[in-house]
C-alpha positions as CSV (number, residue, x, y, z in Angstrom):
1,X,90.1,109.0,119.5
2,X,89.1,107.4,116.1
3,X,91.6,105.9,113.6
4,X,89.7,105.7,110.4
5,X,88.9,109.0,108.6
6,X,88.1,110.0,105.1
7,X,90.3,112.9,103.9
8,X,90.4,115.1,101.1
9,X,92.8,117.3,99.3
10,X,91.2,119.9,97.0
11,X,93.0,122.0,94.3
12,X,91.7,125.1,92.6
13,X,93.0,128.7,91.4
14,X,92.5,131.9,93.1
15,X,92.8,135.4,92.0
16,X,92.7,138.9,93.2
17,X,89.0,139.1,93.9
18,X,88.3,138.0,97.5
19,X,84.7,137.5,96.9
20,X,85.4,135.0,93.9
21,X,87.9,133.3,95.8
22,X,85.7,132.7,98.8
23,X,83.0,131.5,96.5
24,X,85.5,128.9,95.2
25,X,86.4,127.8,98.7
26,X,82.9,127.2,99.7
27,X,82.0,125.4,96.3
28,X,85.1,123.1,96.7
29,X,84.4,122.5,100.3
30,X,80.8,121.5,99.3
31,X,82.1,119.1,96.6
32,X,84.6,117.3,99.0
33,X,81.9,117.1,101.7
34,X,79.6,115.6,99.0
35,X,82.4,112.8,98.6
36,X,81.9,112.0,102.3
37,X,85.3,113.7,103.4
38,X,85.5,114.3,107.0
39,X,88.6,116.6,106.8
40,X,89.2,118.9,103.7
41,X,92.7,120.4,103.1
42,X,92.9,123.4,100.9
43,X,95.7,125.3,99.3
44,X,97.8,128.3,100.4
45,X,96.9,131.8,99.9
46,X,93.3,131.0,99.4
47,X,92.0,134.6,100.1
48,X,94.3,136.3,97.5
49,X,97.3,135.4,95.3
50,X,100.8,136.1,97.0
51,X,101.7,139.3,94.9
52,X,101.0,142.6,96.3
53,X,101.8,146.1,95.1
54,X,103.0,147.4,98.5
55,X,102.6,146.7,102.3
56,X,99.3,148.6,102.5
57,X,97.9,146.5,99.6
58,X,98.9,143.4,101.4
59,X,97.2,144.4,104.5
60,X,94.0,145.3,102.7
61,X,93.6,141.9,101.2
62,X,94.5,139.9,104.4
63,X,91.5,138.5,106.4
64,X,90.9,138.8,109.9
65,X,90.5,135.6,112.0
66,X,87.2,136.8,113.3
67,X,86.0,138.6,110.1
68,X,83.5,137.9,107.6
69,X,85.7,136.1,105.0
70,X,86.8,133.4,107.4
71,X,83.2,133.6,108.9
72,X,81.6,132.3,106.0
73,X,84.0,129.5,105.8
74,X,83.6,128.6,109.3
75,X,79.7,128.4,108.8
76,X,79.9,126.3,105.9
77,X,82.2,123.9,107.7
78,X,79.7,123.6,110.4
79,X,76.7,123.0,107.8
80,X,78.7,120.2,106.3
81,X,80.1,118.9,109.6
82,X,83.8,118.6,108.5
83,X,87.1,119.8,109.4
84,X,88.7,122.4,107.1
85,X,92.3,123.3,106.8
86,X,93.6,126.2,104.7
87,X,96.2,129.0,104.6
88,X,95.2,132.6,104.3
89,X,97.0,135.9,105.1
90,X,96.0,137.5,108.5
91,X,96.6,141.2,109.6
92,X,98.5,141.3,112.9
93,X,99.6,143.9,115.4
94,X,101.4,147.0,113.9
95,X,101.6,146.6,110.2
96,X,102.4,142.8,110.1
97,X,100.6,140.3,107.9
98,X,101.4,136.6,108.2
99,X,100.6,133.7,106.0
100,X,98.6,131.7,108.5
101,X,97.3,128.0,108.7
102,X,93.8,127.9,109.9
103,X,92.0,124.7,111.3
104,X,88.2,125.0,111.4
105,X,86.3,122.2,113.3
106,X,82.8,120.6,112.4
107,X,81.3,122.7,115.3
108,X,82.3,125.9,113.2
109,X,85.1,127.1,115.6
110,X,88.6,128.1,114.5
111,X,90.6,125.7,116.8
112,X,94.2,126.5,115.9
113,X,96.3,128.6,113.8
114,X,99.8,128.3,112.8
115,X,102.0,131.0,111.1
116,X,104.3,130.0,108.1
117,X,107.9,129.6,109.5
118,X,109.9,129.9,106.0
119,X,108.9,132.5,103.4
120,X,109.7,132.0,99.7
121,X,111.1,134.5,97.4
122,X,108.7,137.6,96.9
123,X,106.6,136.5,100.0
124,X,109.5,138.1,102.0
125,X,108.7,141.6,100.7
126,X,105.4,142.1,102.6
127,X,104.9,139.1,104.9
128,X,106.2,138.2,108.3
129,X,107.5,134.7,109.2
130,X,106.3,133.1,112.4
131,X,108.6,132.8,115.1
132,X,107.2,130.2,117.6
133,X,106.5,126.7,117.7
134,X,103.2,125.9,115.8
135,X,100.3,124.4,118.0
136,X,99.4,120.9,117.7
137,X,95.6,120.8,117.6
138,X,93.5,117.9,118.7
139,X,90.8,116.7,116.8
140,X,88.4,113.5,116.8
141,X,91.0,111.5,115.2
142,X,94.0,112.8,117.2
143,X,96.6,115.7,117.0
144,X,97.3,117.1,113.5
145,X,100.1,119.3,112.2
146,X,99.3,122.4,110.0
147,X,102.1,123.8,107.7
148,X,102.1,125.4,104.3
149,X,104.5,125.1,101.1
150,X,108.0,126.1,102.0
151,X,107.7,124.8,105.6
152,X,107.6,121.2,103.9
153,X,110.6,121.8,101.7
154,X,112.9,121.5,104.7
155,X,112.2,119.0,107.5
156,X,112.2,120.9,110.7
157,X,108.4,122.1,110.8
158,X,106.9,118.7,110.0
159,X,109.3,117.0,112.2
160,X,108.1,119.2,115.2
161,X,104.5,117.9,114.8
162,X,105.6,114.3,114.4
163,X,107.8,114.2,117.5
164,X,104.9,115.7,119.6
165,X,102.7,112.7,118.6
166,X,100.8,114.0,115.3
167,X,99.8,111.0,113.2
168,X,98.5,113.2,110.3
169,X,100.2,116.3,108.6
170,X,98.2,118.8,106.6
171,X,100.0,120.9,104.0
172,X,98.7,123.7,102.0
173,X,100.8,124.8,98.9
174,X,101.1,127.4,96.5
175,X,103.7,126.2,94.1
176,X,104.6,125.7,90.7
177,X,107.5,123.5,91.3
178,X,107.2,119.8,90.3
179,X,109.3,118.4,93.0
180,X,106.8,119.3,95.6
181,X,104.7,116.3,94.6
182,X,107.6,114.0,93.6
183,X,109.8,114.6,96.7
184,X,109.0,117.1,99.4
185,X,105.6,115.9,100.1
186,X,105.9,112.1,100.1
187,X,109.3,112.4,102.1
188,X,107.5,114.1,105.1
189,X,105.3,111.3,105.4
190,X,108.0,108.5,105.1
191,X,110.6,110.1,107.1
192,X,108.0,110.5,110.0
193,X,105.9,107.6,109.6
194,X,102.8,109.7,109.3
195,X,100.0,110.2,106.9
196,X,100.3,113.6,104.9
197,X,97.3,115.3,103.0
198,X,98.7,118.2,100.7
199,X,96.7,120.6,98.6
200,X,98.3,122.7,95.9
201,X,97.1,125.4,93.6
202,X,96.4,125.2,89.8
203,X,96.1,128.2,87.5
204,X,98.1,131.4,87.4
205,X,99.9,132.1,90.7
206,X,100.6,135.8,89.7
207,X,98.4,138.7,88.0
208,X,98.5,138.3,84.4
209,X,100.2,141.7,83.9
210,X,103.2,140.6,86.1
211,X,103.9,137.3,84.6
212,X,106.4,138.6,82.0
213,X,108.3,140.3,84.9
214,X,108.4,137.4,86.9
215,X,109.3,135.0,84.0
216,X,112.4,137.0,83.1
217,X,113.5,137.4,87.1
218,X,113.1,133.6,87.5
219,X,114.5,132.5,84.2
220,X,111.6,130.4,83.4
221,X,109.1,130.2,80.7
222,X,105.7,131.9,81.5
223,X,103.5,128.7,81.4
224,X,105.7,127.4,84.2
225,X,104.4,129.9,86.6
226,X,101.0,128.0,87.0
227,X,100.3,125.9,90.1
228,X,101.6,122.5,89.8
229,X,98.4,120.7,91.2
230,X,99.0,117.1,91.9
231,X,97.3,117.3,95.4
232,X,97.7,114.1,97.2
233,X,97.4,111.9,100.2
234,X,100.4,110.0,101.3
235,X,100.7,107.0,103.6
236,X,103.4,106.4,106.2
237,X,105.5,104.2,104.0
238,X,105.4,107.0,101.2
239,X,103.0,105.4,99.0
240,X,100.7,108.1,97.3
241,X,97.0,106.9,98.1
242,X,95.3,109.5,95.8
243,X,96.6,112.2,93.3
244,X,95.0,114.9,91.5
245,X,96.1,115.9,88.0
246,X,98.7,118.7,87.5
247,X,95.9,121.0,85.9
248,X,92.2,121.7,86.8
249,X,90.1,121.8,89.7
250,X,90.0,118.4,91.7
251,X,89.2,116.7,94.8
252,X,91.0,113.6,95.7
253,X,89.6,111.3,98.7
254,X,91.3,108.7,100.5
255,X,90.1,106.6,103.6
256,X,93.0,106.2,105.9
257,X,93.6,104.3,109.1
258,X,95.8,106.2,111.5
259,X,96.5,103.2,113.6
260,X,99.0,102.4,110.6
261,X,101.3,105.2,111.5
262,X,104.8,104.1,112.2
263,X,106.2,105.9,115.3
264,X,109.3,103.7,115.2
265,X,110.8,106.1,112.6
266,X,111.4,108.5,115.4
267,X,112.2,106.1,118.3
268,X,115.9,106.3,117.5
269,X,116.3,110.1,117.7
270,X,118.9,111.5,119.9
271,X,117.7,115.1,120.7
272,X,120.6,115.7,123.1
273,X,123.1,115.6,119.9
274,X,120.8,118.2,118.0
275,X,121.5,121.3,119.9
276,X,122.8,123.3,117.0
277,X,119.5,123.1,115.2
278,X,117.9,125.3,117.7
279,X,120.5,128.1,117.6
280,X,120.7,130.9,115.1
281,X,124.4,130.5,114.3
282,X,125.2,129.1,110.9
283,X,128.5,128.6,109.3
284,X,128.5,129.2,105.6
285,X,130.6,126.8,103.2
286,X,134.0,128.0,102.4
287,X,134.2,129.4,98.9
288,X,137.8,129.0,98.7
289,X,138.0,125.2,98.0
290,X,138.0,123.4,94.6
291,X,134.8,123.6,93.0
292,X,134.4,119.8,91.8
293,X,135.9,116.5,92.3
294,X,135.8,113.3,90.7
295,X,134.2,110.6,93.0
296,X,134.3,106.9,92.9
297,X,131.8,104.6,94.5
298,X,132.7,100.9,94.8
299,X,129.8,98.7,95.8
300,X,132.0,95.6,95.3
301,X,134.8,96.6,97.3
302,X,134.4,93.9,99.9
303,X,135.5,91.5,97.0
304,X,139.0,93.0,96.9
305,X,141.0,96.2,96.3
306,X,141.1,95.7,92.5
307,X,137.9,97.8,91.9
308,X,139.0,100.4,94.3
309,X,142.2,100.8,92.4
310,X,140.4,101.0,89.2
311,X,138.3,103.8,90.5
312,X,141.7,105.6,91.5
313,X,143.1,104.9,88.2
314,X,139.9,106.5,86.5
315,X,140.7,109.8,88.3
316,X,138.7,109.6,91.4
317,X,140.1,111.6,94.2
318,X,137.3,110.8,96.7
319,X,136.4,106.9,96.9
320,X,133.5,105.7,99.0
321,X,133.1,102.2,99.9
322,X,130.2,100.3,101.7
323,X,130.3,100.1,105.4
324,X,132.7,97.8,107.1
325,X,134.9,97.5,103.7
326,X,138.6,97.4,104.2
327,X,140.6,100.3,102.9
328,X,142.9,99.4,99.9
329,X,146.8,99.1,100.6
330,X,149.0,102.0,99.2
331,X,146.5,104.9,98.7
332,X,148.1,107.3,96.5
333,X,148.8,110.9,97.7
334,X,145.9,113.4,97.1
335,X,143.3,110.4,97.1
336,X,140.7,110.0,100.1
337,X,139.0,106.9,100.8
338,X,135.9,106.7,103.0
339,X,134.7,103.5,104.9
340,X,133.5,102.4,108.2
341,X,135.0,99.9,111.0
342,X,133.7,98.4,114.2
343,X,136.1,99.2,117.0
344,X,135.3,97.8,120.3
345,X,131.7,99.4,121.1
346,X,131.6,101.8,118.6
347,X,131.0,102.0,114.6
348,X,133.0,104.7,113.2
349,X,133.3,106.3,109.7
350,X,137.0,106.5,108.6
351,X,138.5,108.9,106.1
352,X,141.8,107.3,104.9
353,X,144.6,109.0,103.1
354,X,148.2,108.2,102.0
355,X,149.2,109.0,105.7
356,X,146.6,106.7,107.2
357,X,143.3,107.7,109.0
358,X,142.7,111.4,109.0
359,X,139.2,111.8,110.1
360,X,136.8,109.7,112.4
361,X,133.0,110.1,112.7
362,X,131.1,107.7,115.2
363,X,127.8,106.5,114.6
364,X,125.3,108.8,116.3
365,X,122.1,106.9,116.2
366,X,121.8,103.0,117.4
367,X,121.3,100.7,114.7
368,X,119.8,97.2,114.9
369,X,122.3,96.0,112.2
370,X,125.2,96.9,114.5
371,X,124.1,95.9,118.0
372,X,127.5,95.9,119.3
373,X,127.8,99.6,118.8
374,X,126.4,101.0,122.0
375,X,128.6,103.9,122.5
376,X,127.3,106.6,120.3
377,X,128.7,109.8,118.8
378,X,127.6,113.1,120.4
379,X,128.3,115.4,117.4
380,X,128.9,115.9,113.7
381,X,132.3,116.8,112.7
382,X,133.6,117.8,109.4
383,X,137.0,116.8,107.6
384,X,138.4,119.8,105.5
385,X,139.3,118.1,102.1
386,X,140.6,120.3,99.4
387,X,137.3,120.2,97.6
388,X,135.1,121.0,100.6
389,X,134.3,120.3,104.1
390,X,133.2,116.7,104.3
391,X,130.6,115.0,106.6
392,X,130.6,111.1,106.9
393,X,127.3,109.5,107.7
394,X,127.6,106.0,109.5
395,X,125.3,103.2,110.1
396,X,121.6,104.2,109.8
397,X,122.1,107.9,110.6
398,X,121.0,108.7,107.1
399,X,117.5,108.0,108.2
400,X,117.6,111.1,110.6
401,X,117.4,114.3,108.8
402,X,118.8,116.1,111.8
403,X,122.2,114.7,111.2
404,X,122.6,116.0,107.6
405,X,121.3,119.3,108.9
406,X,124.0,119.5,111.6
407,X,126.6,118.9,108.8
408,X,125.1,121.8,106.8
409,X,125.0,124.1,109.8
410,X,128.5,123.6,110.3
411,X,129.3,124.4,106.7
412,X,129.7,121.2,105.0
413,X,130.1,121.2,101.2
414,X,129.2,117.4,100.7
415,X,128.5,114.2,102.6
416,X,129.8,110.7,102.1
417,X,127.4,107.9,103.2
418,X,128.7,104.4,103.8
419,X,125.3,102.4,104.2
420,X,123.3,99.3,103.8
421,X,119.7,100.7,103.2
422,X,116.9,98.2,103.8
423,X,114.0,100.1,102.0
424,X,113.6,101.7,98.6
425,X,112.2,105.0,100.2
426,X,115.8,105.4,101.7
427,X,117.4,105.8,98.4
428,X,114.4,107.5,96.3
429,X,113.1,109.9,98.8
430,X,115.0,110.2,102.1
431,X,118.8,110.6,100.6
432,X,117.4,112.6,97.8
433,X,116.0,115.1,100.2
434,X,119.0,115.4,102.4
435,X,120.9,116.6,99.4
436,X,117.9,118.9,98.2
437,X,117.0,120.5,101.6
438,X,120.7,121.2,102.6
439,X,122.0,122.0,99.0
440,X,125.0,119.8,99.5
441,X,126.5,117.0,97.3
442,X,126.1,113.4,98.4
443,X,128.2,110.3,97.5
444,X,126.5,107.0,98.8
445,X,127.7,103.8,98.4
446,X,126.3,100.3,99.4
447,X,126.6,96.8,98.4
448,X,125.7,95.4,95.1
449,X,122.0,94.4,94.4
450,X,118.6,96.0,95.1
451,X,117.9,98.6,96.4
452,X,120.3,100.3,94.0
453,X,121.8,102.5,96.8
454,X,125.0,103.4,95.2
455,X,124.5,107.1,93.8
456,X,126.0,110.6,93.3
457,X,123.8,113.4,94.0
458,X,124.5,117.2,93.1
459,X,122.5,120.3,93.7
460,X,121.2,121.9,90.5
461,X,123.6,124.5,89.1
462,X,120.9,127.2,89.1
463,X,118.8,128.4,92.0
464,X,115.3,129.3,91.3
465,X,115.8,133.1,91.0
466,X,118.2,133.1,88.1
467,X,117.7,134.9,84.9
468,X,121.0,133.7,83.5
469,X,120.5,130.0,83.7
470,X,123.2,127.5,82.7
471,X,120.5,125.1,81.6
472,X,116.8,125.2,80.6
473,X,114.2,125.2,83.5
474,X,113.2,121.7,84.3
475,X,110.1,122.6,86.5
476,X,111.9,121.9,89.9
477,X,113.3,124.1,92.3
478,X,115.9,121.9,94.1
479,X,115.6,118.3,93.2
480,X,119.3,117.0,92.9
481,X,120.9,115.8,89.8
482,X,121.3,112.2,90.3
483,X,123.7,109.6,88.8
484,X,123.0,105.9,90.0
485,X,124.6,102.6,89.6
486,X,122.7,99.7,88.2
487,X,122.2,96.8,90.7
488,X,124.8,94.4,89.0
489,X,127.3,97.1,88.5
490,X,130.4,97.3,90.5
491,X,131.8,100.7,90.1
492,X,130.3,104.4,89.7
493,X,132.4,107.1,88.6
494,X,131.3,110.8,88.4
495,X,131.9,114.4,89.2
496,X,130.7,116.0,92.4
497,X,130.1,119.8,92.5
498,X,130.5,120.5,96.1
499,X,131.1,124.2,95.3
500,X,127.6,124.8,94.6
501,X,126.8,124.4,98.4
502,X,128.3,127.9,98.7
503,X,125.0,129.3,97.2
504,X,122.2,127.9,99.5
505,X,119.5,130.2,98.1
506,X,116.8,128.3,96.5
507,X,115.0,131.6,95.6
508,X,115.5,135.2,96.2
509,X,116.6,135.8,99.8
510,X,115.5,132.3,100.5
511,X,118.6,130.4,102.2
512,X,117.7,126.8,102.9
513,X,120.1,126.5,105.8
514,X,120.7,130.0,107.1
515,X,117.0,130.6,107.0
516,X,115.8,127.5,108.6
517,X,113.1,128.1,111.4
518,X,115.5,127.5,114.3
519,X,113.2,128.9,117.0
520,X,110.8,126.1,116.0
521,X,113.4,123.6,116.2
522,X,113.5,124.0,119.9
523,X,111.1,121.1,120.0
524,X,113.7,118.9,118.1
525,X,116.4,119.2,120.8
526,X,114.7,118.2,124.0
527,X,111.5,116.6,125.5
528,X,108.3,117.5,123.5
529,X,107.0,121.0,124.9
530,X,103.4,121.4,125.9
531,X,101.9,123.6,123.1
532,X,98.3,124.6,123.4
533,X,96.1,124.8,120.2
534,X,95.2,128.5,120.9
535,X,94.1,131.0,118.2
């Protein structure tokens, strides 16, 4: 198994003419091979844009796995001696059509397919989602994971590949959202300690005559409905090694060393605690709570209670302290204070009120920073605060996306994080994504100094499918609204909007939590299953 490989992410536009789209794919494959690429990743919906007049039209433009359209690409991959990954629509039994990731090897064979698990918005009208764990195909440089677009907007599908030993993830996209390149793509690399190669579309994602209709329905300007480009190669530390521009065809190439993956990111996982991830049941957040609350973060709380009372005097009803900070004396009625404490062989998150401790949450994952905490929690509980069901994140549990997902499945509106992150990516990518992919508010408090780990995160007020927006569209689909303390500031006061967790739809009929790929998540709750790379 080789460690060093030259990879390419290629971006281009496709339309409604299958022959023209095939010619574009072949031309871009040639261009990437000319750059010395040994693995080429192409966008999603390479055969036809993802808008159809009806189910018959959708099926008529799908391409068979053994048909001439893919056959031409298979032959060209063999001629160039490269691996090629792309996503096309494929006709299945009955009248089903799937969006399917396809991997072609240098010998001209389709060696693996993986159906898209989470469909987005209009795709749900005519396509069928995958319902099984995707295979993990082997290559000359080890096993790789194949997924597309919305499957990377939540953590489960990429995680299923990483826990089975993938060192490289291949992501094909068809997205106009700017937060793909800024957040959803790089976070999958860093949270799993793997490389990611992601290829997005450019140009119109819709037929020209349908642009006004979609523009009105989404509440976004027509020009925002073009593919956002920025195809990229990301290292296990979250560093972007190569990135294409937002517009125009491009081939970006990077030489990667797969021995640099960081499997330690997964080593502390506790699959026995993740059972609900692989179950269909999902509790929806209660809509009968206060929709917002003033929150206070006190990074300097360890120096004394004065700043804590300053936050309370400023109107904060939820006050979050860095881990192991003592609670203040004389907590006023109606105020909740969140902190943690070491008790015997446990590290426990505590919610204090005027009546004392009203909620406890044991640390779920082992943390090198707290070696005495050897007795770990077995589940994620919630505290029913007036402003929403509250999850408390303890120790280094924030590094594990499974924990926030457990809270969201249980119906959480918000999460309080008492932490001490060690790396900037924990703040800039990981925590941001936990708020985004679960559509919950997050209040995090760490000690003063870099990284600036004290922040308030709120879901955007508007989902993507919303013609009556409260604010102009900013190009993203679910990047949280962020308020962050400067490293030398001792207090952060702001408003959280936990009521927004009630609406989990990131687009039409696309529930970020209730629509999660729970069948695929079976891989995450037990020993890795043997999954063959069959077509």
